C-alpha positions in Angstrom: -26.3 -18.6 -53.1 -26.3 -22.3 -52.1 -28.2 -23.1 -48.9 -26.4 -24.5 -46.1 -27.1 -28.3 -45.4 -28.9 -28.9 -42.3 -26.9 -29.7 -39.1 -28.3 -33.1 -37.8 -27.4 -31.9 -34.2 -29.7 -28.8 -34.4 -33.4 -29.1 -34.0 -35.4 -28.5 -37.3 -37.0 -25.2 -37.4 -40.6 -24.9 -38.3 -41.5 -24.4 -41.9 -42.2 -20.8 -42.5 -44.6 -21.7 -45.3 -44.7 -20.1 -48.8 -46.7 -17.1 -48.0 -49.8 -18.7 -49.9 -51.0 -21.6 -47.9 -52.0 -21.9 -44.3 -49.0 -21.6 -41.9 -47.7 -24.4 -39.8 -48.5 -23.8 -36.2 -45.6 -24.3 -33.7 -45.9 -26.1 -30.5 -43.3 -24.0 -28.5 -45.1 -21.8 -25.9 -44.8 -18.1 -26.2 -42.0 -16.5 -24.6 -42.9 -14.1 -21.4 -43.6 -10.7 -22.8 -44.1 -11.8 -26.6 -47.0 -13.4 -28.5 -50.4 -12.1 -29.5 -51.6 -11.2 -25.9 -53.9 -14.1 -25.7 -51.7 -16.6 -23.6 -51.7 -19.1 -26.8 -48.6 -20.0 -29.0 -48.1 -17.4 -31.6 -48.7 -18.5 -35.3 -45.1 -17.8 -36.6 -46.0 -18.5 -40.4 -44.4 -15.9 -42.5 -42.3 -15.9 -45.8 -38.5 -15.8 -45.5 -36.6 -13.1 -47.3 -35.8 -14.2 -50.7 -32.2 -15.1 -51.4 -31.4 -15.9 -47.6 -31.0 -18.9 -45.7 -32.4 -19.4 -42.2 -30.4 -20.8 -39.4 -32.1 -22.5 -36.5 -29.2 -22.3 -34.1 -29.6 -20.9 -30.7 -30.6 -17.3 -30.6 -28.2 -14.5 -30.1 -28.8 -11.8 -27.4 -30.8 -8.9 -28.8 -32.5 -10.9 -31.7 -35.7 -12.7 -32.1 -36.9 -14.8 -35.0 -40.5 -14.1 -35.1 -41.7 -14.5 -31.5 -41.7 -10.9 -30.4 -43.5 -9.3 -33.3 -40.5 -7.6 -34.8 -40.1 -9.7 -37.9 -40.7 -8.0 -41.1 -44.0 -8.8 -42.4 -45.2 -10.1 -38.9 -48.4 -8.9 -37.2 -46.4 -6.5 -34.9 -43.4 -5.9 -37.3 -42.7 -2.6 -39.0 -45.9 -1.4 -40.4 -47.9 -3.9 -38.6 -51.0 -2.7 -36.6 -50.6 -1.6 -33.0 -46.8 -1.7 -32.8 -44.3 1.0 -33.5 -41.3 0.6 -35.5 -38.2 -1.0 -33.9 -35.0 0.9 -34.5 -32.5 -1.0 -36.5 -30.2 -3.3 -34.5 -32.0 -2.7 -31.3 -34.1 -5.8 -30.3 -36.9 -5.9 -27.7 -35.7 -9.0 -26.1 -32.6 -7.3 -24.5 -33.2 -5.8 -20.9 -30.4 -3.8 -19.2 -29.5 -4.8 -15.6 -27.6 -1.4 -14.8 -29.2 1.0 -12.4 -30.3 4.3 -13.7 -29.3 7.6 -11.9 -33.0 7.7 -10.2 -32.6 4.0 -8.8 -29.2 4.9 -7.4 -30.4 8.2 -6.0 -33.4 6.2 -4.4 -31.1 3.6 -2.8 -28.4 6.1 -1.6 -30.5 9.0 -0.3 -31.2 7.3 3.0 -27.7 6.7 3.7 -26.5 10.1 2.7 -29.3 11.7 4.8 -28.2 9.7 7.9 -24.4 10.9 7.4 -25.4 14.5 6.9 -27.6 14.3 10.0 -24.5 12.7 12.0 -22.0 15.2 10.7 -24.2 18.2 11.6 -25.0 16.7 15.2 -21.3 16.2 15.7 -20.1 19.6 14.6 -22.9 21.3 16.7 -22.0 19.3 19.9 -18.3 19.9 19.3 -19.0 23.7 18.9 -21.3 23.9 22.0 -19.2 21.9 24.5 -15.7 22.8 23.3 -15.6 26.0 25.6 -16.9 24.3 28.7 -14.6 21.4 28.9 -11.0 22.3 30.1 -10.1 19.2 32.3 -9.8 18.2 36.1 -9.4 20.7 38.8 -9.8 23.5 36.3 -11.7 26.7 37.7 -13.1 27.4 34.2 -14.5 23.9 33.8 -18.2 23.1 34.8 -17.8 19.5 34.5 -18.3 17.2 37.7 -14.3 17.1 37.9 -13.8 20.8 37.4 -13.6 23.4 40.0 -15.9 26.2 38.6 -18.3 26.2 41.5 -15.5 27.0 43.8 -14.1 29.7 41.6 -17.6 31.4 41.5 -18.0 31.2 45.5 -14.7 32.8 45.7 -15.6 35.5 43.3 -18.7 36.3 45.3 -16.5 36.8 48.4 -14.1 39.2 46.4 -11.3 36.9 45.5 -9.9 37.0 42.1 -9.1 33.9 40.4 -6.2 34.0 37.8 -5.5 30.8 35.8 -1.9 30.5 34.5 -0.2 27.6 32.6 3.4 28.6 32.9 5.6 28.2 36.0 7.5 31.5 35.4 4.3 33.4 35.1 3.1 31.7 38.4 6.1 32.6 40.2 6.0 36.2 39.0 2.3 36.5 40.1 3.0 35.2 43.6 3.2 37.8 46.4 2.1 38.6 49.8 -1.5 39.2 48.9 -1.6 36.0 46.7 -2.5 32.3 47.1 -0.7 30.2 44.6 -2.3 26.9 43.8 -0.4 24.3 42.0 -2.8 21.7 40.7 -0.4 18.8 39.9 3.0 19.2 41.4 4.3 15.8 40.4 4.0 16.7 36.7 6.5 19.7 37.0 10.0 19.3 35.6 13.0 20.4 37.5 13.1 24.1 36.2 9.4 24.5 37.0 9.9 23.2 40.5 12.8 25.6 41.0 10.7 28.6 39.9 7.6 27.4 42.2 10.3 26.9 45.1 11.6 30.3 44.7 8.0 31.8 45.0 7.4 29.7 48.4 10.6 31.2 49.9 10.1 34.9 48.6 6.6 35.6 48.1 5.4 35.8 51.6 1.9 34.3 50.6 0.3 31.0 50.7 1.1 28.2 48.5 -1.4 25.3 48.1 0.1 22.1 46.6 -2.4 19.7 45.5 -1.6 15.9 46.1 2.4 16.3 46.0 4.0 12.8 46.0 7.6 11.6 46.3 8.7 13.2 43.0 7.7 16.9 44.1 8.3 16.8 47.9 12.0 16.9 48.1 12.3 20.2 46.3 9.0 21.9 47.0 8.3 20.8 50.6 11.7 18.9 51.8 10.6 18.8 55.5 7.6 16.6 54.6 7.3 12.9 53.5 4.5 11.0 52.0 3.1 8.1 54.2 0.9 6.1 51.8 -2.8 6.6 51.0 -5.8 7.3 53.4 -8.2 4.4 54.1 -11.2 6.7 54.4 -12.9 9.4 52.1 -14.5 11.8 54.8 -12.4 12.5 57.8 -12.7 14.6 61.0 -10.2 17.6 61.6 -8.5 15.7 64.5 -8.7 18.1 67.3 -7.1 19.2 69.7 -4.0 18.3 67.6 -5.3 20.4 64.7 -5.1 24.0 65.6 -6.0 25.3 62.1 -9.0 27.7 62.3 -10.3 26.7 58.8 -10.5 23.0 59.8 -12.2 23.7 63.1 -14.9 25.7 61.4 -15.3 23.4 58.4 -15.5 20.2 60.6 -15.8 17.0 58.7 -14.5 17.2 55.2 -13.6 14.8 52.2 -9.7 15.2 52.3 -9.3 11.4 52.2 -8.9 9.3 49.2 -5.4 10.6 48.7 -2.0 10.7 50.3 -1.0 11.2 54.0 2.1 13.2 55.2 4.4 13.3 58.1 6.9 16.0 59.1 9.4 17.0 62.1 9.4 20.6 61.1 8.6 22.8 64.4 5.3 24.9 63.9 3.7 22.5 61.4 0.1 21.7 61.7 -1.6 18.5 60.7 -5.3 18.0 60.3 -7.6 15.3 59.1 -5.6 12.4 60.0 -6.1 8.9 58.7 -4.3 6.0 60.5 -2.3 8.6 62.6 -1.0 10.7 59.7 -2.5 14.0 58.4 -4.1 14.3 55.0 -3.8 18.3 55.4 -0.5 19.5 56.4 0.5 23.3 56.9 4.1 24.1 56.9 5.4 27.5 57.8 7.7 29.5 55.5 10.9 31.2 55.8 9.4 34.4 54.9 7.2 36.1 57.5 3.3 35.6 56.8 3.9 32.8 54.3 3.0 29.2 54.5 2.7 26.0 52.3 -0.4 23.8 52.4 -0.1 20.2 51.5 -3.5 18.8 50.4 -3.4 15.0 50.1 -6.5 14.8 47.9 -8.2 17.5 45.6 -11.5 15.7 45.9 -13.2 18.5 48.1 -12.2 21.0 45.5 -14.3 19.5 42.7 -17.8 20.5 41.6 -19.0 17.1 42.4 -18.1 17.1 45.9 -18.0 20.7 47.0 -21.5 20.6 48.7 -20.7 17.5 50.7 -20.0 17.7 54.5 -17.6 20.8 55.2 -16.0 20.7 51.8 -17.0 24.3 50.8 -16.1 25.9 54.0 -12.7 24.5 54.0 -11.9 25.2 50.4 -13.1 28.7 50.8 -11.0 29.4 53.9 -7.9 27.6 52.5 -7.9 29.6 49.1 -9.9 32.6 50.0 -7.4 34.0 52.7 -5.8 36.3 50.3 -7.7 38.7 47.7 -6.1 37.0 44.8 -5.8 33.5 44.0 -3.2 32.3 41.2 -4.5 28.9 39.9 -1.4 27.2 38.2 -2.4 24.4 35.7 0.7 22.6 34.3 0.9 22.0 30.5 3.0 19.7 28.5 4.3 22.7 26.7 5.4 24.4 30.0 6.9 21.4 31.1 9.2 20.7 28.0 10.4 24.3 28.0 13.4 25.5 30.2 13.1 28.8 32.0 14.6 31.7 30.0 13.9 30.1 26.6 10.9 30.4 24.4 8.5 27.5 24.4 8.2 25.8 21.1 5.2 26.6 18.8 2.2 24.4 19.4 1.4 21.9 16.7 -1.8 21.7 14.8 -3.2 19.0 17.0 -2.4 21.1 20.1 -4.6 24.0 18.7 -7.7 21.6 18.0 -10.2 22.0 21.1 -10.9 18.9 23.1 -14.6 18.8 22.0 -13.4 18.3 18.2 -11.4 15.2 19.1 -14.6 13.5 20.6 -16.5 14.7 17.4 -13.9 13.0 15.2 -14.3 9.8 17.4 -18.1 9.9 16.9 -17.7 10.3 13.2 -15.4 7.2 12.9 -17.7 5.1 14.9 -20.7 6.2 12.8 -18.6 5.5 9.5 -17.8 2.0 10.8 -21.3 1.5 11.8 -22.4 2.6 8.3 -20.0 0.5 6.7 -21.1 -2.7 8.5 -24.7 -1.8 7.5 -24.2 -1.4 3.9 -21.4 -3.9 3.3 -21.9 -6.8 1.0 -22.9 -10.0 2.7 -20.9 -12.8 1.2 -22.3 -16.1 1.3 -21.9 -19.6 -0.5 -21.5 -19.4 -4.4 -24.9 -19.8 -6.2 -24.8 -21.1 -9.7 -27.1 -19.4 -12.1 -28.2 -20.6 -15.5 -27.0 -18.2 -18.5 -29.8 -16.3 -19.9 -28.4 -17.2 -23.4 -26.4 -20.3 -24.7 -23.5 -19.1 -26.7 -21.6 -21.7 -29.0 -18.0 -22.1 -28.4 -17.4 -21.1 -32.1 -19.1 -17.8 -31.6 -17.1 -17.3 -28.4 -13.7 -17.9 -30.2 -14.8 -15.6 -33.0 -15.7 -12.9 -30.6 -12.3 -13.1 -29.1 -10.5 -13.2 -32.4 -12.5 -9.9 -33.4 -11.3 -8.2 -30.2 -7.7 -9.3 -30.6 -7.8 -8.0 -34.3 -9.4 -4.6 -33.5 -6.8 -3.9 -30.7 -4.0 -5.0 -33.0 -3.1 -7.5 -30.2 -1.0 -9.8 -32.3 1.6 -10.4 -29.5 -1.3 -11.4 -27.2 -2.9 -13.8 -30.0 0.5 -15.3 -30.7 1.2 -16.0 -27.1 -2.1 -17.7 -26.6 -1.8 -19.9 -29.8 1.9 -21.1 -28.8 1.0 -21.6 -25.3 -2.0 -23.9 -26.2 0.0 -25.7 -28.7 2.8 -26.4 -26.2 0.4 -27.8 -23.7 -1.2 -30.2 -26.2 2.1 -31.2 -27.4 3.8 -32.1 -24.1 1.8 -34.9 -23.2 2.2 -36.3 -26.8 6.0 -36.3 -26.4 6.2 -37.5 -22.9 7.2 -33.9 -21.2 5.8 -33.3 -17.8 3.2 -30.6 -17.6 5.2 -28.1 -15.5 8.1 -28.3 -18.3 5.7 -27.7 -21.2 6.7 -24.1 -21.5 10.6 -24.8 -21.1 12.2 -24.8 -24.4 15.2 -26.9 -23.3 12.8 -29.8 -22.4 10.1 -29.4 -25.0 11.8 -28.8 -28.3 14.3 -31.8 -28.3 11.3 -34.0 -27.3 9.2 -32.8 -30.1 12.1 -32.9 -32.6 12.8 -36.5 -31.7 9.2 -37.5 -32.7 9.3 -35.8 -36.2 10.9 -37.3 -39.4 13.5 -35.4 -41.5 10.8 -34.4 -44.0 8.1 -33.2 -41.4 10.4 -31.2 -39.3 10.2 -27.4 -39.4 13.3 -25.3 -40.3 13.4 -23.7 -36.8 11.2 -25.7 -34.4 12.3 -23.4 -31.4 11.2 -20.2 -33.3 7.8 -21.7 -34.1 7.1 -22.7 -30.6 8.9 -19.8 -28.7 9.4 -17.2 -31.3 8.5 -13.6 -31.6 5.6 -11.7 -32.4 4.3 -11.8 -36.0 4.8 -8.7 -38.0 1.4 -8.6 -39.5 -1.9 -10.4 -39.7 -0.8 -12.7 -42.6 2.2 -13.9 -40.7 0.0 -14.6 -37.6 -2.4 -16.8 -39.7 0.7 -18.4 -41.0 2.0 -19.1 -37.4 -1.5 -20.9 -36.6 -1.2 -23.0 -39.7 2.3 -24.1 -38.9 1.4 -25.2 -35.3 -1.6 -27.1 -36.8 0.6 -28.8 -39.0 3.1 -29.6 -36.3 0.5 -31.0 -34.0 -0.8 -33.2 -36.8 2.7 -34.5 -37.7 3.4 -35.3 -34.0 0.0 -37.2 -33.5 0.6 -39.2 -36.7 4.2 -40.1 -36.0 
């Protein structure tokens, strides 16, 4: 085998010696993690395998020529003292940067634990609180804006509180021995108002309308009109004009912060005036024993204000005058349904308790915070030196082997033709944007060639189809090289 002549551009490797005389000592310091363990350069003298040639080019990844003790015959090579045998094809100079499963678990366990704790806490809070939160002015709610305290006081005095969410059911339950409370009359539709108006006229009991405004008054209490908002929160009964016994017993109460009313109906009683207009108005009913009470504000019925001033006394006397209290809370399903027709089936979101909505919101916020915490911080680009310098010829050969293994002749031919066109375009005066346009490039190249050096089909050579086999691909590369040489020499 003929030895390869030395390349003048490469550094001359140290003489490995002939195996008999003293070895030549190199001046290159030992690499990190290699050498003889003393910190001094390793004596790399060893005989080269017979019949082979040495190459002093840059080392490839995974190999080491006599510096890590894995060379046959070296002090740490196979059979050498103190070092195990290295499996074939597996060099000791290669270090994997991929994270192991143990490392991935160590990094992720803190985040997973935090997510698990948040999920558990959110589910527990939603489950514990879902049954206690019903909404504003709800006699089942213990929230500050609920009315559970008032319902409990009424229960101790023998008054039964019944919560309904349908106007037809509320009208059917009204009677001489009941007090019908409508929580928000302005939310009712026309069919619901007709049903409540029928109960007012025919029941003979008491109907309490909480803060009715202009939308509800024309149908539910046509004799009364709204006169704007009160300017004070706690008001006096306004005696002697107020002859309502409940107001005289309760005294000052928090009926302000709401609407005021006026009426010309004979027999009506106005109490707790603000600016000359009452915030509590009692209208007599056409049925004997019945009446309608207009409350300008629901504040004194809420848990958070029930213990202030005479609020508890006023609320108990207004709502506890009959043995049964029907508490009507309008719902969207009730307002969208007409009387005499079945309401539409609730959707999945309607069936989800209110507490679970807050739990989902908490989970969303927690996920956003975790994403911000674990997100990759993008900064300016940092250039890093490659651990191994690879020659351009080796990269070209690597790409070629990949193309051959995948039978990607189409891709290889496309790359060859595109590169040839880009090199030919400036030689024949074609602008770079038109280098891949057959109508512009083929005539310009043909004009530069002589009759003897012109290919039979120049367009097929530069813009042809995929070669049928590897031999045709090699021939295509040769023809493109020949074409470029001919153009350059013309």
